[in-house]
N, CA, C and O atoms as a Maestro MAE file, in Angstrom:
{
 s_m_m2io_version
 :::
 2.0.0
}

f_m_ct {
 s_m_title
 :::
 protein
 m_atom[300] {
  # First column is atom index #
  i_m_mmod_type
  r_m_x_coord
  r_m_y_coord
  r_m_z_coord
  i_m_residue_number
  s_m_chain_name
  s_m_pdb_residue_name
  s_m_pdb_atom_name
  i_m_atomic_number
  :::
  1 25 28.173 22.808 20.423 1 A "MET " " N  " 7
  2 3 29.435 22.922 20.968 1 A "MET " " CA " 6
  3 2 29.965 24.319 20.970 1 A "MET " " C  " 6
  4 15 30.541 24.751 21.969 1 A "MET " " O  " 8
  5 25 29.775 25.144 19.751 2 A "GLU " " N  " 7
  6 3 30.594 26.262 19.637 2 A "GLU " " CA " 6
  7 2 29.801 27.190 20.752 2 A "GLU " " C  " 6
  8 15 30.460 27.804 21.591 2 A "GLU " " O  " 8
  9 25 28.679 27.248 20.731 3 A "THR " " N  " 7
  10 3 27.801 28.041 21.865 3 A "THR " " CA " 6
  11 2 28.449 27.783 23.044 3 A "THR " " C  " 6
  12 15 29.086 28.688 23.584 3 A "THR " " O  " 8
  13 25 28.375 26.516 23.603 4 A "PHE " " N  " 7
  14 3 28.896 26.227 24.675 4 A "PHE " " CA " 6
  15 2 30.406 26.950 25.363 4 A "PHE " " C  " 6
  16 15 30.537 27.416 26.495 4 A "PHE " " O  " 8
  17 25 31.362 26.865 24.357 5 A "PHE " " N  " 7
  18 3 32.500 27.442 24.415 5 A "PHE " " CA " 6
  19 2 32.637 28.677 24.429 5 A "PHE " " C  " 6
  20 15 33.631 29.165 24.965 5 A "PHE " " O  " 8
  21 25 31.508 29.596 23.746 6 A "ASN " " N  " 7
  22 3 31.476 30.876 23.767 6 A "ASN " " CA " 6
  23 2 30.819 31.357 25.109 6 A "ASN " " C  " 6
  24 15 31.150 32.429 25.616 6 A "ASN " " O  " 8
  25 25 29.968 30.611 25.614 7 A "ILE " " N  " 7
  26 3 29.423 31.289 26.732 7 A "ILE " " CA " 6
  27 2 30.444 31.012 27.888 7 A "ILE " " C  " 6
  28 15 30.648 31.871 28.746 7 A "ILE " " O  " 8
  29 25 31.158 29.655 27.899 8 A "ALA " " N  " 7
  30 3 32.179 29.574 28.779 8 A "ALA " " CA " 6
  31 2 33.400 30.983 28.789 8 A "ALA " " C  " 6
  32 15 33.859 31.528 29.793 8 A "ALA " " O  " 8
  33 25 33.625 31.225 27.712 9 A "LEU " " N  " 7
  34 3 34.645 32.179 27.476 9 A "LEU " " CA " 6
  35 2 34.108 33.489 28.231 9 A "LEU " " C  " 6
  36 15 34.777 34.068 29.088 9 A "LEU " " O  " 8
  37 25 32.978 33.849 27.869 10 A "ILE " " N  " 7
  38 3 32.297 35.244 28.634 10 A "ILE " " CA " 6
  39 2 32.284 34.986 29.883 10 A "ILE " " C  " 6
  40 15 32.614 35.911 30.626 10 A "ILE " " O  " 8
  41 25 31.926 33.736 30.464 11 A "ILE " " N  " 7
  42 3 31.960 33.737 31.946 11 A "ILE " " CA " 6
  43 2 33.496 33.731 32.515 11 A "ILE " " C  " 6
  44 15 33.858 34.398 33.485 11 A "ILE " " O  " 8
  45 25 34.139 33.067 31.927 12 A "LEU " " N  " 7
  46 3 35.507 33.219 32.276 12 A "LEU " " CA " 6
  47 2 36.002 34.568 32.399 12 A "LEU " " C  " 6
  48 15 36.439 34.971 33.477 12 A "LEU " " O  " 8
  49 25 35.965 35.267 31.403 13 A "SER " " N  " 7
  50 3 36.470 36.685 31.187 13 A "SER " " CA " 6
  51 2 35.928 37.378 32.205 13 A "SER " " C  " 6
  52 15 36.718 38.080 32.837 13 A "SER " " O  " 8
  53 25 34.598 37.378 32.601 14 A "VAL " " N  " 7
  54 3 34.023 38.474 33.477 14 A "VAL " " CA " 6
  55 2 34.500 37.958 34.809 14 A "VAL " " C  " 6
  56 15 34.672 38.798 35.692 14 A "VAL " " O  " 8
  57 25 34.750 36.616 35.090 15 A "THR " " N  " 7
  58 3 35.122 36.525 36.735 15 A "THR " " CA " 6
  59 2 36.707 36.767 36.491 15 A "THR " " C  " 6
  60 15 37.331 37.070 37.508 15 A "THR " " O  " 8
  61 25 37.416 36.679 35.334 16 A "LEU " " N  " 7
  62 3 38.936 37.042 35.531 16 A "LEU " " CA " 6
  63 2 38.731 38.643 35.875 16 A "LEU " " C  " 6
  64 15 39.303 39.177 36.825 16 A "LEU " " O  " 8
  65 25 37.938 39.264 35.075 17 A "ILE " " N  " 7
  66 3 38.080 40.839 35.223 17 A "ILE " " CA " 6
  67 2 37.792 41.180 36.737 17 A "ILE " " C  " 6
  68 15 38.440 42.088 37.259 17 A "ILE " " O  " 8
  69 25 36.725 40.398 37.555 18 A "ALA " " N  " 7
  70 3 36.249 40.785 38.539 18 A "ALA " " CA " 6
  71 2 37.380 40.419 39.505 18 A "ALA " " C  " 6
  72 15 37.634 41.181 40.437 18 A "ALA " " O  " 8
  73 25 38.084 39.261 39.318 19 A "SER " " N  " 7
  74 3 39.268 38.859 40.439 19 A "SER " " CA " 6
  75 2 40.521 39.707 40.351 19 A "SER " " C  " 6
  76 15 41.287 39.814 41.309 19 A "SER " " O  " 8
  77 25 40.731 40.347 39.114 20 A "ILE " " N  " 7
  78 3 41.888 40.992 39.066 20 A "ILE " " CA " 6
  79 2 41.554 42.514 39.759 20 A "ILE " " C  " 6
  80 15 42.461 43.209 40.216 20 A "ILE " " O  " 8
  81 25 40.178 42.918 39.772 21 A "LEU " " N  " 7
  82 3 39.884 44.287 40.155 21 A "LEU " " CA " 6
  83 2 39.762 44.165 41.748 21 A "LEU " " C  " 6
  84 15 39.895 45.058 42.585 21 A "LEU " " O  " 8
  85 25 39.488 42.886 41.920 22 A "LEU " " N  " 7
  86 3 39.489 42.719 43.672 22 A "LEU " " CA " 6
  87 2 40.640 42.720 44.225 22 A "LEU " " C  " 6
  88 15 40.621 42.905 45.442 22 A "LEU " " O  " 8
  89 25 41.750 42.558 43.687 23 A "GLN " " N  " 7
  90 3 42.996 42.440 44.033 23 A "GLN " " CA " 6
  91 2 43.299 43.935 44.719 23 A "GLN " " C  " 6
  92 15 42.714 44.945 44.328 23 A "GLN " " O  " 8
  93 25 44.297 43.942 45.800 24 A "ALA " " N  " 7
  94 3 44.646 45.188 46.294 24 A "ALA " " CA " 6
  95 2 45.561 45.766 45.655 24 A "ALA " " C  " 6
  96 15 46.399 45.078 45.072 24 A "ALA " " O  " 8
  97 25 45.609 47.009 45.620 25 A "ARG " " N  " 7
  98 3 46.647 47.955 44.716 25 A "ARG " " CA " 6
  99 2 47.825 47.994 45.333 25 A "ARG " " C  " 6
  100 15 47.866 47.844 46.554 25 A "ARG " " O  " 8
  101 25 48.760 48.165 44.728 26 A "GLY " " N  " 7
  102 3 50.228 48.273 45.027 26 A "GLY " " CA " 6
  103 2 50.462 49.858 45.380 26 A "GLY " " C  " 6
  104 15 49.572 50.611 45.775 26 A "GLY " " O  " 8
  105 25 51.717 50.189 45.180 27 A "GLY " " N  " 7
  106 3 52.133 51.522 45.338 27 A "GLY " " CA " 6
  107 2 51.607 52.095 44.291 27 A "GLY " " C  " 6
  108 15 50.717 52.847 44.688 27 A "GLY " " O  " 8
  109 25 51.731 52.129 42.834 28 A "GLY " " N  " 7
  110 3 50.916 52.583 41.934 28 A "GLY " " CA " 6
  111 2 51.515 54.167 41.914 28 A "GLY " " C  " 6
  112 15 52.596 54.509 42.394 28 A "GLY " " O  " 8
  113 25 50.629 54.961 41.300 29 A "LEU " " N  " 7
  114 3 50.930 56.345 41.142 29 A "LEU " " CA " 6
  115 2 50.820 57.131 42.556 29 A "LEU " " C  " 6
  116 15 51.122 58.324 42.545 29 A "LEU " " O  " 8
  117 25 50.397 56.519 43.803 30 A "GLY " " N  " 7
  118 3 50.197 57.223 44.911 30 A "GLY " " CA " 6
  119 2 51.564 57.411 45.469 30 A "GLY " " C  " 6
  120 15 51.827 58.443 46.086 30 A "GLY " " O  " 8
  121 25 52.593 56.323 45.258 31 A "SER " " N  " 7
  122 3 53.890 56.523 45.465 31 A "SER " " CA " 6
  123 2 54.528 57.744 45.082 31 A "SER " " C  " 6
  124 15 55.364 58.321 45.778 31 A "SER " " O  " 8
  125 25 54.051 58.195 43.770 32 A "ILE " " N  " 7
  126 3 54.902 59.181 43.100 32 A "ILE " " CA " 6
  127 2 54.591 60.643 43.631 32 A "ILE " " C  " 6
  128 15 55.428 61.543 43.708 32 A "ILE " " O  " 8
  129 25 53.081 60.748 44.030 33 A "LEU " " N  " 7
  130 3 52.508 61.850 44.411 33 A "LEU " " CA " 6
  131 2 52.537 62.128 46.047 33 A "LEU " " C  " 6
  132 15 51.922 63.078 46.531 33 A "LEU " " O  " 8
  133 25 53.267 61.258 46.801 34 A "GLY " " N  " 7
  134 3 53.332 61.627 48.229 34 A "GLY " " CA " 6
  135 2 53.687 60.280 48.814 34 A "GLY " " C  " 6
  136 15 54.474 60.222 49.759 34 A "GLY " " O  " 8
  137 25 53.185 59.281 48.337 35 A "GLY " " N  " 7
  138 3 53.461 57.898 48.967 35 A "GLY " " CA " 6
  139 2 52.728 57.550 50.149 35 A "GLY " " C  " 6
  140 15 52.102 58.400 50.782 35 A "GLY " " O  " 8
  141 25 52.778 56.240 50.505 36 A "ASP " " N  " 7
  142 3 51.882 55.737 51.490 36 A "ASP " " CA " 6
  143 2 52.980 55.839 52.866 36 A "ASP " " C  " 6
  144 15 54.133 55.418 52.971 36 A "ASP " " O  " 8
  145 25 52.144 56.547 53.813 37 A "PRO " " N  " 7
  146 3 52.947 56.576 55.188 37 A "PRO " " CA " 6
  147 2 53.320 55.240 55.685 37 A "PRO " " C  " 6
  148 15 54.301 55.188 56.427 37 A "PRO " " O  " 8
  149 25 52.662 54.094 55.379 38 A "PHE " " N  " 7
  150 3 53.333 52.926 55.737 38 A "PHE " " CA " 6
  151 2 54.086 52.074 54.774 38 A "PHE " " C  " 6
  152 15 54.261 50.862 54.906 38 A "PHE " " O  " 8
  153 25 54.478 52.750 53.878 39 A "SER " " N  " 7
  154 3 55.329 51.996 52.884 39 A "SER " " CA " 6
  155 2 56.311 51.576 53.120 39 A "SER " " C  " 6
  156 15 56.694 50.612 52.457 39 A "SER " " O  " 8
  157 25 57.242 52.177 54.285 40 A "GLY " " N  " 7
  158 3 58.429 51.780 54.755 40 A "GLY " " CA " 6
  159 2 58.489 50.447 55.565 40 A "GLY " " C  " 6
  160 15 59.543 49.817 55.653 40 A "GLY " " O  " 8
  161 25 57.142 49.969 56.248 41 A "GLN " " N  " 7
  162 3 57.141 48.917 57.057 41 A "GLN " " CA " 6
  163 2 57.015 47.742 56.121 41 A "GLN " " C  " 6
  164 15 56.740 47.782 54.922 41 A "GLN " " O  " 8
  165 25 57.250 46.741 56.835 42 A "PHE " " N  " 7
  166 3 57.254 45.253 56.289 42 A "PHE " " CA " 6
  167 2 55.731 44.872 56.413 42 A "PHE " " C  " 6
  168 15 55.149 45.023 57.488 42 A "PHE " " O  " 8
  169 25 55.147 44.417 55.391 43 A "LYS " " N  " 7
  170 3 53.721 44.073 55.098 43 A "LYS " " CA " 6
  171 2 53.722 42.693 54.725 43 A "LYS " " C  " 6
  172 15 54.414 42.389 53.753 43 A "LYS " " O  " 8
  173 25 52.937 41.609 55.445 44 A "THR " " N  " 7
  174 3 52.687 40.362 54.876 44 A "THR " " CA " 6
  175 2 51.476 40.379 54.183 44 A "THR " " C  " 6
  176 15 50.631 41.258 54.356 44 A "THR " " O  " 8
  177 25 51.347 39.395 53.363 45 A "LYS " " N  " 7
  178 3 50.013 39.261 52.557 45 A "LYS " " CA " 6
  179 2 49.169 38.498 53.436 45 A "LYS " " C  " 6
  180 15 49.628 37.614 54.160 45 A "LYS " " O  " 8
  181 25 47.838 38.837 53.396 46 A "SER " " N  " 7
  182 3 46.884 37.883 54.218 46 A "SER " " CA " 6
  183 2 46.514 36.612 53.318 46 A "SER " " C  " 6
  184 15 46.828 36.496 52.133 46 A "SER " " O  " 8
  185 25 45.886 35.794 53.977 47 A "THR " " N  " 7
  186 3 45.648 34.428 53.247 47 A "THR " " CA " 6
  187 2 44.546 34.797 52.316 47 A "THR " " C  " 6
  188 15 44.500 34.113 51.294 47 A "THR " " O  " 8
  189 25 43.610 35.772 52.452 48 A "LEU " " N  " 7
  190 3 42.745 36.065 51.141 48 A "LEU " " CA " 6
  191 2 43.397 36.872 50.080 48 A "LEU " " C  " 6
  192 15 42.852 36.894 48.976 48 A "LEU " " O  " 8
  193 25 44.460 37.517 50.265 49 A "GLU " " N  " 7
  194 3 44.970 38.037 49.156 49 A "GLU " " CA " 6
  195 2 45.724 36.898 48.456 49 A "GLU " " C  " 6
  196 15 45.729 36.917 47.225 49 A "GLU " " O  " 8
  197 25 46.338 35.945 49.077 50 A "LYS " " N  " 7
  198 3 47.150 34.799 48.246 50 A "LYS " " CA " 6
  199 2 45.917 34.255 47.746 50 A "LYS " " C  " 6
  200 15 45.834 34.227 46.519 50 A "LYS " " O  " 8
  201 25 44.844 33.773 48.465 51 A "THR " " N  " 7
  202 3 43.714 32.907 47.644 51 A "THR " " CA " 6
  203 2 43.314 33.676 46.599 51 A "THR " " C  " 6
  204 15 43.256 33.056 45.537 51 A "THR " " O  " 8
  205 25 42.952 35.083 46.541 52 A "LEU " " N  " 7
  206 3 42.544 35.704 45.287 52 A "LEU " " CA " 6
  207 2 43.609 35.730 44.197 52 A "LEU " " C  " 6
  208 15 43.321 35.690 43.001 52 A "LEU " " O  " 8
  209 25 44.789 35.796 44.643 53 A "ARG " " N  " 7
  210 3 45.981 35.703 43.610 53 A "ARG " " CA " 6
  211 2 46.040 34.354 42.980 53 A "ARG " " C  " 6
  212 15 46.292 34.195 41.786 53 A "ARG " " O  " 8
  213 25 45.826 33.502 43.722 54 A "ARG " " N  " 7
  214 3 45.837 31.994 43.162 54 A "ARG " " CA " 6
  215 2 44.486 31.708 42.111 54 A "ARG " " C  " 6
  216 15 44.554 31.083 41.053 54 A "ARG " " O  " 8
  217 25 43.413 32.253 42.619 55 A "ILE " " N  " 7
  218 3 42.352 32.191 41.829 55 A "ILE " " CA " 6
  219 2 42.503 32.898 40.529 55 A "ILE " " C  " 6
  220 15 42.138 32.336 39.497 55 A "ILE " " O  " 8
  221 25 43.070 34.219 40.506 56 A "THR " " N  " 7
  222 3 43.366 34.768 39.317 56 A "THR " " CA " 6
  223 2 44.064 33.887 38.248 56 A "THR " " C  " 6
  224 15 43.687 33.666 37.097 56 A "THR " " O  " 8
  225 25 45.242 33.406 38.935 57 A "ILE " " N  " 7
  226 3 46.392 32.716 38.046 57 A "ILE " " CA " 6
  227 2 45.571 31.459 37.389 57 A "ILE " " C  " 6
  228 15 45.869 30.995 36.289 57 A "ILE " " O  " 8
  229 25 44.462 30.950 38.231 58 A "GLY " " N  " 7
  230 3 43.883 29.659 37.740 58 A "GLY " " CA " 6
  231 2 42.814 29.996 36.749 58 A "GLY " " C  " 6
  232 15 42.401 29.181 35.924 58 A "GLY " " O  " 8
  233 25 42.365 31.269 36.861 59 A "LEU " " N  " 7
  234 3 41.297 31.646 35.965 59 A "LEU " " CA " 6
  235 2 41.879 32.171 34.544 59 A "LEU " " C  " 6
  236 15 41.256 32.129 33.483 59 A "LEU " " O  " 8
  237 25 43.119 32.645 34.715 60 A "SER " " N  " 7
  238 3 43.920 33.038 33.397 60 A "SER " " CA " 6
  239 2 44.346 31.998 32.442 60 A "SER " " C  " 6
  240 15 44.393 32.037 31.213 60 A "SER " " O  " 8
  241 25 44.676 30.967 33.358 61 A "ILE " " N  " 7
  242 3 45.108 29.801 32.780 61 A "ILE " " CA " 6
  243 2 44.134 28.996 31.994 61 A "ILE " " C  " 6
  244 15 44.373 28.454 30.915 61 A "ILE " " O  " 8
  245 25 42.817 28.971 32.760 62 A "ALA " " N  " 7
  246 3 41.582 28.445 32.133 62 A "ALA " " CA " 6
  247 2 41.258 29.284 30.911 62 A "ALA " " C  " 6
  248 15 41.165 28.705 29.829 62 A "ALA " " O  " 8
  249 25 41.084 30.545 30.982 63 A "PHE " " N  " 7
  250 3 40.995 31.222 29.920 63 A "PHE " " CA " 6
  251 2 41.623 30.894 28.743 63 A "PHE " " C  " 6
  252 15 41.012 30.480 27.757 63 A "PHE " " O  " 8
  253 25 43.240 31.116 28.814 64 A "CYS " " N  " 7
  254 3 44.055 30.805 27.732 64 A "CYS " " CA " 6
  255 2 43.691 29.363 27.207 64 A "CYS " " C  " 6
  256 15 43.680 29.288 25.978 64 A "CYS " " O  " 8
  257 25 43.390 28.198 27.894 65 A "LEU " " N  " 7
  258 3 43.328 27.157 27.427 65 A "LEU " " CA " 6
  259 2 41.823 26.852 26.654 65 A "LEU " " C  " 6
  260 15 41.584 25.964 25.836 65 A "LEU " " O  " 8
  261 25 41.019 27.756 27.124 66 A "MET " " N  " 7
  262 3 39.756 27.710 26.390 66 A "MET " " CA " 6
  263 2 39.781 28.465 24.902 66 A "MET " " C  " 6
  264 15 39.129 28.105 23.922 66 A "MET " " O  " 8
  265 25 40.751 29.671 24.979 67 A "VAL " " N  " 7
  266 3 40.668 30.432 23.785 67 A "VAL " " CA " 6
  267 2 41.377 29.292 22.887 67 A "VAL " " C  " 6
  268 15 41.017 29.074 21.730 67 A "VAL " " O  " 8
  269 25 42.286 28.675 23.444 68 A "ILE " " N  " 7
  270 3 43.150 27.678 22.259 68 A "ILE " " CA " 6
  271 2 42.205 26.679 21.661 68 A "ILE " " C  " 6
  272 15 42.074 26.519 20.448 68 A "ILE " " O  " 8
  273 25 41.559 26.020 22.583 69 A "VAL " " N  " 7
  274 3 40.653 24.948 22.379 69 A "VAL " " CA " 6
  275 2 39.577 25.566 21.474 69 A "VAL " " C  " 6
  276 15 39.166 24.876 20.541 69 A "VAL " " O  " 8
  277 25 39.078 26.803 21.659 70 A "ASN " " N  " 7
  278 3 38.230 27.196 20.805 70 A "ASN " " CA " 6
  279 2 38.664 27.728 19.227 70 A "ASN " " C  " 6
  280 15 37.882 27.767 18.276 70 A "ASN " " O  " 8
  281 25 39.928 28.075 19.199 71 A "VAL " " N  " 7
  282 3 40.679 28.645 18.060 71 A "VAL " " CA " 6
  283 2 40.926 27.477 17.131 71 A "VAL " " C  " 6
  284 15 40.580 27.559 15.953 71 A "VAL " " O  " 8
  285 25 41.562 26.297 17.654 72 A "PHE " " N  " 7
  286 3 42.136 25.064 16.896 72 A "PHE " " CA " 6
  287 2 40.905 24.005 16.869 72 A "PHE " " C  " 6
  288 15 40.719 23.311 15.869 72 A "PHE " " O  " 8
  289 25 40.210 23.928 17.826 73 A "LEU " " N  " 7
  290 3 39.374 22.689 17.669 73 A "LEU " " CA " 6
  291 2 38.226 22.765 16.783 73 A "LEU " " C  " 6
  292 15 37.897 21.973 15.899 73 A "LEU " " O  " 8
  293 25 37.523 24.119 17.254 74 A "LEU " " N  " 7
  294 3 36.227 24.725 16.819 74 A "LEU " " CA " 6
  295 2 36.011 25.468 15.475 74 A "LEU " " C  " 6
  296 15 34.917 25.772 15.000 74 A "LEU " " O  " 8
  297 25 37.130 25.692 14.987 75 A "ARG " " N  " 7
  298 3 37.399 26.797 13.731 75 A "ARG " " CA " 6
  299 2 37.904 25.954 12.427 75 A "ARG " " C  " 6
  300 15 38.168 26.540 11.377 75 A "ARG " " O  " 8
  :::
 }
 m_bond[299] {
  # First column is bond index #
  i_m_from
  i_m_to
  i_m_order
  :::
  1 1 2 1
  2 2 3 1
  3 3 4 2
  4 3 5 1
  5 5 6 1
  6 6 7 1
  7 7 8 2
  8 7 9 1
  9 9 10 1
  10 10 11 1
  11 11 12 2
  12 11 13 1
  13 13 14 1
  14 14 15 1
  15 15 16 2
  16 15 17 1
  17 17 18 1
  18 18 19 1
  19 19 20 2
  20 19 21 1
  21 21 22 1
  22 22 23 1
  23 23 24 2
  24 23 25 1
  25 25 26 1
  26 26 27 1
  27 27 28 2
  28 27 29 1
  29 29 30 1
  30 30 31 1
  31 31 32 2
  32 31 33 1
  33 33 34 1
  34 34 35 1
  35 35 36 2
  36 35 37 1
  37 37 38 1
  38 38 39 1
  39 39 40 2
  40 39 41 1
  41 41 42 1
  42 42 43 1
  43 43 44 2
  44 43 45 1
  45 45 46 1
  46 46 47 1
  47 47 48 2
  48 47 49 1
  49 49 50 1
  50 50 51 1
  51 51 52 2
  52 51 53 1
  53 53 54 1
  54 54 55 1
  55 55 56 2
  56 55 57 1
  57 57 58 1
  58 58 59 1
  59 59 60 2
  60 59 61 1
  61 61 62 1
  62 62 63 1
  63 63 64 2
  64 63 65 1
  65 65 66 1
  66 66 67 1
  67 67 68 2
  68 67 69 1
  69 69 70 1
  70 70 71 1
  71 71 72 2
  72 71 73 1
  73 73 74 1
  74 74 75 1
  75 75 76 2
  76 75 77 1
  77 77 78 1
  78 78 79 1
  79 79 80 2
  80 79 81 1
  81 81 82 1
  82 82 83 1
  83 83 84 2
  84 83 85 1
  85 85 86 1
  86 86 87 1
  87 87 88 2
  88 87 89 1
  89 89 90 1
  90 90 91 1
  91 91 92 2
  92 91 93 1
  93 93 94 1
  94 94 95 1
  95 95 96 2
  96 95 97 1
  97 97 98 1
  98 98 99 1
  99 99 100 2
  100 99 101 1
  101 101 102 1
  102 102 103 1
  103 103 104 2
  104 103 105 1
  105 105 106 1
  106 106 107 1
  107 107 108 2
  108 107 109 1
  109 109 110 1
  110 110 111 1
  111 111 112 2
  112 111 113 1
  113 113 114 1
  114 114 115 1
  115 115 116 2
  116 115 117 1
  117 117 118 1
  118 118 119 1
  119 119 120 2
  120 119 121 1
  121 121 122 1
  122 122 123 1
  123 123 124 2
  124 123 125 1
  125 125 126 1
  126 126 127 1
  127 127 128 2
  128 127 129 1
  129 129 130 1
  130 130 131 1
  131 131 132 2
  132 131 133 1
  133 133 134 1
  134 134 135 1
  135 135 136 2
  136 135 137 1
  137 137 138 1
  138 138 139 1
  139 139 140 2
  140 139 141 1
  141 141 142 1
  142 142 143 1
  143 143 144 2
  144 143 145 1
  145 145 146 1
  146 146 147 1
  147 147 148 2
  148 147 149 1
  149 149 150 1
  150 150 151 1
  151 151 152 2
  152 151 153 1
  153 153 154 1
  154 154 155 1
  155 155 156 2
  156 155 157 1
  157 157 158 1
  158 158 159 1
  159 159 160 2
  160 159 161 1
  161 161 162 1
  162 162 163 1
  163 163 164 2
  164 163 165 1
  165 165 166 1
  166 166 167 1
  167 167 168 2
  168 167 169 1
  169 169 170 1
  170 170 171 1
  171 171 172 2
  172 171 173 1
  173 173 174 1
  174 174 175 1
  175 175 176 2
  176 175 177 1
  177 177 178 1
  178 178 179 1
  179 179 180 2
  180 179 181 1
  181 181 182 1
  182 182 183 1
  183 183 184 2
  184 183 185 1
  185 185 186 1
  186 186 187 1
  187 187 188 2
  188 187 189 1
  189 189 190 1
  190 190 191 1
  191 191 192 2
  192 191 193 1
  193 193 194 1
  194 194 195 1
  195 195 196 2
  196 195 197 1
  197 197 198 1
  198 198 199 1
  199 199 200 2
  200 199 201 1
  201 201 202 1
  202 202 203 1
  203 203 204 2
  204 203 205 1
  205 205 206 1
  206 206 207 1
  207 207 208 2
  208 207 209 1
  209 209 210 1
  210 210 211 1
  211 211 212 2
  212 211 213 1
  213 213 214 1
  214 214 215 1
  215 215 216 2
  216 215 217 1
  217 217 218 1
  218 218 219 1
  219 219 220 2
  220 219 221 1
  221 221 222 1
  222 222 223 1
  223 223 224 2
  224 223 225 1
  225 225 226 1
  226 226 227 1
  227 227 228 2
  228 227 229 1
  229 229 230 1
  230 230 231 1
  231 231 232 2
  232 231 233 1
  233 233 234 1
  234 234 235 1
  235 235 236 2
  236 235 237 1
  237 237 238 1
  238 238 239 1
  239 239 240 2
  240 239 241 1
  241 241 242 1
  242 242 243 1
  243 243 244 2
  244 243 245 1
  245 245 246 1
  246 246 247 1
  247 247 248 2
  248 247 249 1
  249 249 250 1
  250 250 251 1
  251 251 252 2
  252 251 253 1
  253 253 254 1
  254 254 255 1
  255 255 256 2
  256 255 257 1
  257 257 258 1
  258 258 259 1
  259 259 260 2
  260 259 261 1
  261 261 262 1
  262 262 263 1
  263 263 264 2
  264 263 265 1
  265 265 266 1
  266 266 267 1
  267 267 268 2
  268 267 269 1
  269 269 270 1
  270 270 271 1
  271 271 272 2
  272 271 273 1
  273 273 274 1
  274 274 275 1
  275 275 276 2
  276 275 277 1
  277 277 278 1
  278 278 279 1
  279 279 280 2
  280 279 281 1
  281 281 282 1
  282 282 283 1
  283 283 284 2
  284 283 285 1
  285 285 286 1
  286 286 287 1
  287 287 288 2
  288 287 289 1
  289 289 290 1
  290 290 291 1
  291 291 292 2
  292 291 293 1
  293 293 294 1
  294 294 295 1
  295 295 296 2
  296 295 297 1
  297 297 298 1
  298 298 299 1
  299 299 300 2
  :::
 }
}
């Protein structure tokens, strides 16, 4: 059972890292060094960005729950 949780944690962590890296970058350091020429314009988020954000939130909640289960129930 412990092996299953460890493998699940590895898979969740890799997918969580990938979903975080796939998200669009914000202003970041680019705004300090000259900025984005379109930064003053109103920009709406696409459905893909919203979906990716929700997936990232879900993966992070699932990861936290798996860590809690792994720490308290299996140790």
